[in-house]
N, C-alpha and C positions, 0 to 999 in steps of 0.2 A: 743141348748145349746151354751153359750160362755165360752170358757176355758180361764181363766186369769192365766197367770204363773207369778211366782216371778221375772223372768227377765224382765217383762213388756210387753211381747208378748201376744196378744189375738187372738183367732181363733174360728170361727163359726163352730159347728158340728151338725149333725143330730144323735141323740142317738135313737136306736130303738131295738126291739126284734125280733129275727129271729130263729125259731125252738128252742126257749127256752134259746138262748144265746143272751147277750146284745153285740150290736155291735155300733160302731161309724163311720160315714162317714164324712170326711173333706168337708166343703163347701167352706171356704176362710178366709183370714186373716182379722181382724177387720179393719185395716187401708185401705183394698182394697175393702170390701164389706159392703154396708150399711146394716143396720138392716132389712130394709123393703126388699131388695133384698135377704138376707139371709133367711128371713122368707118365701119369695116365693119360693125359691128353696127347702126349707125344706118341705114345704107342697107338692111340686111335688113329691120329693123323697118318702115322706111317703105314698103317693098315688101308687107309684110302689112297696112298700113294702106291701101294702095291696092286691096287685094283685099276690104277690107270688115272685116278684124280689128282688134281694139283691144287693143294690148299693155299698156295700163294696167290694163283691166278684167280681162284674163286673169290679171294679176299678183295684183290684189286677190282675185280668185275663188280662186286658189291659197292665198293667205294665209288665206281664210275656211275652209279646210278644217282641222279640228281635229287635235291630236295624239292618238295612241293613248291617252295618259294620260287626255285629256279624256273620250274614249268609254268607257274603263274605269271612271272614276268614275260616269259615268251608268249603266253596266252594274251596277256594285255597288250603286247605289242602288236601282235596281230589284230586284235580287237579295236585298236585305236584306229586302224585303217578300214576296217570292215563293219564295225557295229554303230548304228545310229544312235543307239542309247548306251554308249560306251561309258559315260560318267556313272550311271546307275550300276552296271555290271562291275565297273571297278570297284566302287564302294562295297558291293557284296563281297567281292573277292578279299579286299583289303580288310574290312571289319569283321568278317565272319571266318573265312576259309583259311586265309594265311594266318590268322590268329591261332588257330587250332593246329593246322598241318604244316605250316611254313617250314618248320625245322625237322620235318619228318621225310625220309627217303621214300620215293615213290613205292618201292616194293614192300615197305612196312606198313602201308595203308591198306587194309582189307575191308570187305563189305561189313563184317561184324561191327568193326569199329566205327565205321561211317554211319551206320544205323543207329548205333547207340548215341552218337554225337547228335545226330538229327533229332531223334527222339528227345534229347535234353533240350534241344532248341525249342521244340514244341512245348515241352513242359515249362520252359522259361518265359512263355508268353507270346512266342512268335505265332503268326497265323499259319495254317496249313499251306497256304499259297506262297508265303515267303519262304517257308522251309523247302518247298518243292523247287523254287526259283534257286535257292543255294545249292540244292542237289544237282539240278540240271547245268548250272555253271561249271561246278567241280567236275561233273561227268564230261562236260565239253572240253575241259582241260585235257583230260586223259584221252579223248578222241583225237584232238589235235596232235598231241604228243605221239599217239600211235601213227598219226600220218606222217609225222616229221622223223619217225624213227628214234624218238627218245627212248632211252634205256629205262625199264620200269613201267612203260605204258602199254605193255603187250596185253595186261589184264586191266580192265576198268572196274574198280571196286564200288563203283556207284550204280552199276546195272543191276547187281543183286539185291539191292536195298528195296525192302517192300514198301510201297507207297500207298497212302490213304486216298481214297477217291475224293476228288476236288469238287466243289460245287460253288465256283465262283460267280455264278450267274446272278447277277443283281438287277432288279428291275425297278427303278425309280423314275416316274414320269411326272413331269410338272403339268398341272392343269392350266387352262388358259388363265385362270385368276391368279394362281401362283405364279406364271410367267410374269404377268402384269405387275404383281408386287415385287418380283426380283428386279425387273427392269426400273421400276421406280426407286429401289433402294440403291441400284447401281448409279442412277443419275445423281443421287446425293453423295456418291463416293468422293474422296479426295483424289482418286485417280480419274482424271477427265477422259480417259479412254475406255474405262470399265463398261460404260453403258452401251457403247457401239459394239464391243466385243461380245457382250452377253446377247445383244439383239441378233447379231451375226451367227452366234452359235445356235441360237434357237431357230433361225431362219434357214440355214444352210446344212445343218448337221455335220459340220467340218469338225476334226479334231482341233483341239485347241493350239497344239503345236503347228498345225498346218496353217491356221488362221494367223497366229502371230508372226509367222515367217512369210506371210503373203506379200509379194511385191507389187507395186504399182504397174510395173510392165507386164504383170501377168493378168490384169484385170482389163476385160473388154465390157465396158457399160453398155455399148451399142448391141452386142450380141448377148449381153447379160450372162456372162460366164466368167469364172476365175480359174486359172490354170494352176494346178498344184503339180510342180515337177517331180517331186518324190513324196511318197507317202508311206504309211506302215507296211503296206504290202510290197513296196518296192516298184509300183508302177505310177507312171504320171496319169493324171485325170483332169478333167474339167468339171468344176462344180457350177451347175446351173444356178442363176441368181434369180429369185423372185423380184418383182418390182419393189417391194419393201426393202430387200436386201440392197438392191440398187440405189435406192434413197438414201440408205444409211452410208453406204460407200461414198456416195457422191457428197454427202455432208461432211465428210471426214475432212479436217484441216491438212493441207498439204503444201509444204515448202518447195521451192524450186529444186533443192538438192535432196529431197527426200527420195529413199529408195523403197522404204517399206510402208504399208498401210499404218502399222502401229510401231512407230520408231521409239527408241528410248529418249527420255527427257533431255539427255545431255549428248547424244549424237544421232542425228537423223540418218546416219549410214548404218546403224545396227537396229535390230527390231528388239521388242520385248521378248523375254524368254519365260517370264512367269507373271501371273496376276494373283498370287497366292493370298497375299494380305488384304488387297481390296475386294477380293472374292469372299473371303472368310467374313469380313465386315458386312458386306451387302447381304451375304446369305442369312447371317444372324439377324440383321435388321429386318429383313423379310419374313423371318420366322420359319426358314426352312433349314432347320439345323442339321438334317441328315443328308442334305443334297450335295452331291459332288459335282465338280464342273463338267466331268465327262457324262453325267446324267442329262445335260442339255443336248447332247447329240442323241441319246436315246429318246428324248422328249420330241425333237425334231422329227424322228422316225414315227414316233407314235401320233403326232399330229397328221402326218401325211397318210398313215395306214387308216386311222379313223376317219379320214376324209375320203376314203374310197380308193386310194392309190394302191396299185397291186405290188406285192413284195418285190417282184423283179425290178419294177422301177425305183423302189425305195433303196434296194441294194446297190443300183448303179448310182443314185444320187450320193449314197454314203461311201461308195467306192469300196464295197466289199469284194474280196477276192473270190469268195465261194457263197453258194445259196445258203449253205449251212449257217452263215454267219448272220443272215437276214431271217432265218426261220424263228429267231427267238422273239421277234414281233408278230409271229403269226396269229397269237391268241388275240392280239389287239384288234385284228379285223372282224372279231366276233361281233362287236357293237354294230359295224356296218352291215354285216350279214343279217343280224337281228332286225335291223332298220328295213332291209329289203324284204324279209319274209313278212314283217309286219304291215309294209305297204301292200304287199299281195293280198294278205288276209283281209285288210280293210277294203281293197278293191273288190274282193269276193263278197264281202258282207254288204257293200254298198250296191252290188248288182241286183236289179229288179228280178222278183221271182216270176216264174212261168205262170 
């Protein structure tokens, strides 16, 4: 049929009976579809009706499938309550995924399209680790959608995407001399808290976020421990404090209303969240251009391992959830083992001959 409206608009429809109900399925506008083409489509659709299909219901079902932007909004609402690194994940979703797929219906996103898009991200200069992070976040959106019964999430288009093997293991450990240079540079920083932060990171092996959010009521100098209520692994732990770390904490300025070891300059009830600018300046001044702040955690582990501390104890100090996380430092013990066999060899050499 051709519907002719008083406004002048005309539209082709297929009118058909389905289960005793009269239904209409839009074929196209008069100015966009020729009569011959409209008739051909109508004949095909009527054939589908004849075998039990319902074109109008199928169209309504397709329209019921949300856009990725809608799923992403639900994902972020969930993440705001459950993700510790919510701001980082939200930035990935907003800047990368929604920009590409936000206006696409979930059923129109397929593995081939996702694979091509991720490949273009790599070619555009993003690291393999960043691209994998984007893929994992998008995949999580579909996993959550499937749990919530969101239409279009029955199939996860990110699962079939081939992934390149990642080798993110980076091993950068400061020597004692480099650590001393870094502390000296931090002492000259415009940030009066930077030197203490750097010292404690080297002495405790704590994550920078754990240290910056440490509270005074979590510190027990008598027992030489610092309680971390929540960590990356989701478990609370106690960080043992060497006497040098105790001395650093004892020397920190503390006002009566202070809540945190490292409060913001303007509000003692809030803690520092970043030391990026001061850190970069001190790192450059110390001539350690490739050093990341997380490398101080690795360095603390290397100092312990090379002092003869076993890997199990190192893992406990660092708060690792599994032995595998600590195994990356196993090769550092080689110098300690070499020292042991050298000592044994010297003892044998020094033994008097019969």
